[in-house]
N, C-alpha and C positions, 0 to 999 in steps of 0.2 A: 634182346638180351644188348645191356652195353657194354659199349667198347670202351676200351682202356682211356680215351685222352676223354672219353664224357663220366668218367667214374673221376679222373683227375678233377675234373672241375667243378663237378659237385664237391669236394676235399675243400678243393680254393673257398666254394661261396661259405661254403661250412666255417671255416675258420677265419672267415668275413664276419659271420655274423656273433662268433664268438668275442670277438676285440672289443664289440659294438658294447656288448654288456656285461661284460667280466674286465674289470682295471685292470692295467697294465701295471706290472712289476720289473720296476729297471733291476736291472744285475749289474752291480760293478763289476770288474775285472781285476780292475788295478784299485792299489792301496793309497789312492789321493785322499788327502784326508780335508774336510770339509768346513771352508771358513765361517767363523760362526760369528766375527764381527768382521765388517766391511768400513775401510776408509777411504778418506778422502785426500787428494794427492794435495798438500800444504805448499802453500808460493808465498800467501800474505794472509792474513785476518784467522789469524790462530793464537791462543796461548800457552807459553810452557808452564807447564808444575812440578813442584818437585813431587816425585813419587810419594812420600812419604806420610803426606797431609792425604794421602787420598787411599793409603793401603794403613792406617789407624784405626784397627778396632773400634777405639775407645770412641770413637764420634759416632753421633746419628747419623744416615746420609742427610739429612736436612741440613745439617751445621755440614759437613762436607758440602757438599751443593751449594749452601750460602756463602763459602771459604771459597770456593772456587768461583762460581760469578763476580765477586767486590777483587779476586784476585786477576780476573780481565782487564780493570777498573787500571786507569793511568794510577801512577806512584801519588800521586798530588790530589789526588780526588776523594772527596771529603768523606767520608763515613756517614750514614745522616738515614736514621730511623722511620722518620714522615717519607722519603724516597722508595725505603724500600718497602712499606707499606699502601705506596699505592702503587707500583711498578709492579708489584708480584701478588702472586694468590694468599699467601698467608697473610694474617690479621697482625695489628701489633702487638699483642698477647705470646702469639708465637714466631716473631722475630724479637721480640727482646728475651725468650726461654731461650732458642738458639744462641742470639750472642754470649746467654749467659753460660753455655756450656762450650763455647768455642775459649772463654772467659779461662774458664775453669779450667779445662786445659791447656792454657798458655798461649793459644795463638791466636788471642786477642788481646788489649789492654783497653783499659776504660779512663779516662780521666776528666774530673767535675771541673767548668771553666766558671770562676765569678769575676765578677767587673768590678771596677777601682773600692764598690762598696760595697763589697764582699758580697753581694748577692747573687746565690748559683742564677746564671744562663745557660748552663745547657751540659751536654756530656762532648768531650772529644775520643774518639775509637780510633785505635793501632790494629792492624791487622798486618799477625806473621807468617808467613810463610813456611816457619817452622818455630817451636818453641824457644826451643834454640837462642833464635835470637831475641828476644823478650827479655831484657836484663832485668824486671819483676820477676821473675818467675826462675823458680832454683833448679841448678841444673840435675838435681838427684830426684827430679820428680819428672823428668824427660827421659821417656820409654820409646827406644827406639823399634822399629817394625817387628826385627827379627825378635826380639826380646818379647813382644806384643804374642806373634805367636807363637811363641813359647808359652807363654802363661793361657794361652788358648784352651782347650781340653773338649774333647770330644764328649757330645751329652751322651752318658749310658743308655743302651737298651733297654727297652722297658721291657720284662719280666711277664708272667704270671702273675707274682705274687710283687705290686711293687711297694719300695721301701714305705714306713707309716711316715706319716710328715707330724711333726705336732704342730697342735694350736695355736696359733699366733697369740699374743701378750693381748691383753683385755686394753681392746679400740674404745676411742673416744666418738661416741656421735653426737654430735652437739650441733649445734648452728643449724644448718639448712638440712642436717641427715638425725637432728631431735626426734621427727616426727616418723622416724622407723622404728617398723613392730618387730618384734622378739625375732619372727621367722626371716623376715626381710635382715637382717643384722647376721644371722646365719648364715644365712647365705651369701654374705659379704666377707666374713672370716673365713668360710668354704675355700671362697674365688683368693681371698691372699694368704692360704698357707703355703708354707716354705719362699713367700717375698721376705727379702729382705727390705727392713723401716715399713713393715703394712702401715704404721700411720699416718708415716708422710702418703702414702700414695692414695689411703682414704681421705685426708686431707685436700689431697688436688682434687676428689671428685668431689668432696665438703666446697672449695672454693667455685667451679667451674656451676655446683648447681645453685648458689648463690649469686651469681651473674647470670642464671641462664643462659646458658652456652650451648649445653647440652642436650638431646632427648631422651638419646636412651641409655640411661644410668647405668644399666649393668653390661648394656655390652664397653662402653666407654672405662669403669673400671677391671673388664678383661683384658684390656688392650692396655691399659696401666699397667697391669700385675705381672702381664710377658713384658712389658717395657724393663721394667725392675728386673726380671730374675734376668732379661739380656744383660741387663747393665749398662741400658739406654736412657734410664729415667733420674732427672734430677729435680730432687725436690727444690722448692721455693720457701717452705716453713714460715707463710707468712698466719697459717693460722697457730699455729707455736708458739709467735711472737706474739697474738693477742692474748691465747691462752695464758701465757706469763705476763704480760702484764695486768689483764686481768687477777689473776691468784696475787702481785705485790698489789694492786690497788686494795682489795678485801683483806686483804690484811694490815696495812696501815688503815683501813674503815675500822676494825678491830681495834687498833691498840689504840683510835681515838676515843672508842667508846667506850666506858669503863662496863665490867660483864656482870648484870645484874639480872637477880633471879625474876619468877615470872610473877611473885607476888609483891615483889617491888616494882613491877611494871603495871601490876594492875593496882596498885597505891597509889603513885605517880600518875596515870589515866585516870582516877577518880578526883583526887585532886585538883586536877585541868582542870574536869566537868567542872567542878565546884567552885574553881576560880571564875569560868567564866558565866556560871551561873550569878554568881555575885555579883560582876558585871553588871548582868540587865537588870538586874534585877536594881541596881544604883540610879542606871540609864532612866527608868522606868518613876525612879522618886523624882530626879532628876526634870523632869519631864510636866509631875502634877504642881512642880512650885510654882505659884503666885508672882509674879515680878514688882517688885517694889521699888524695884529700882527704873532708870531709862533702857530702850529696848538696846543702845548701842553698848551702854554697860552691861547687862545682862549676857548678850552675845558675849563679850570679852570674856566676860567669868565665865561662860557656860563651854567655851574653848579651853580657857586655865584647865578648870577642873578635870575635862575630858583628855587632856592629855596627861594629868600629870597621872591618871585613874589608868590610862592605856601605858604608861612608862609603869606603875607599880605591877601591872599585870604584865609586862615583858619579863622585868626583873624577876618576875613568880618564877615564870613559867621555864626560866633559865635556870632558876635553884634548885627546880626538879628536872632536869635535865632534857627540859622538850624544846619540840623547834616554837616559837612564838608564831 
């Protein structure tokens, strides 16, 4: 029979074995708050930034980050796109898009520089820590942080029966998307349901496909749609401008050429073919004429007659509305 001391030793050994196999749980008895952000003691090498630019929910995280990095520079530092592209991970297209976003919300201003001859030599950028400092930005467009927070509404919880979303308007699939099948177009329309300005989002996918900068079009379109729903999408409208110019050109060409029926077109085409055949026949007859004058005179006459025939043919084709 084991003594009391031996039994206590066995209990202690068993408790040691269990602590090795089971994880320990630390129980806090005090109401001590956990620090989720650890800061350094700032005596030098730090930047003071207005909290309003950090709390402006209209700006994307990329735009806020670029603005803060530029605010770290000295006041006379020249904002150069080439420097930003060479020293940061984002490419030129992304950098220019972020700058456009900052300009649209009044945090940046761009001015075109020209030489004495009026030739464009570059852009000069100015960053403002707050839009109220921008003289070209209307004060009525400035929204304070408190107003932004009031505008932001909580997203409704998804119920078992989600609200029906209307189908997007008829979208244009052209340029890089012209080969999309009907099924692919339906899938794109499904992704763009409920997205504001879905054509602009689709055009952004179209532009990037034309440039060959994306490998997963479906994933890229989903990310664009999500950004548009969150209000972080800025349309470039490059394809919309191309379509507008193309429509104007087609309209102008239609006014330059009178409308003619298919029967008249066929008739003019037949007349043009007949004129060409007559010219070939005349050329054959010219070759069969035996020379009665010197070779030099014959060459001069031949060139003169050919030039006259050519002019006659051109005038005849112009009168029929055909290209010579």
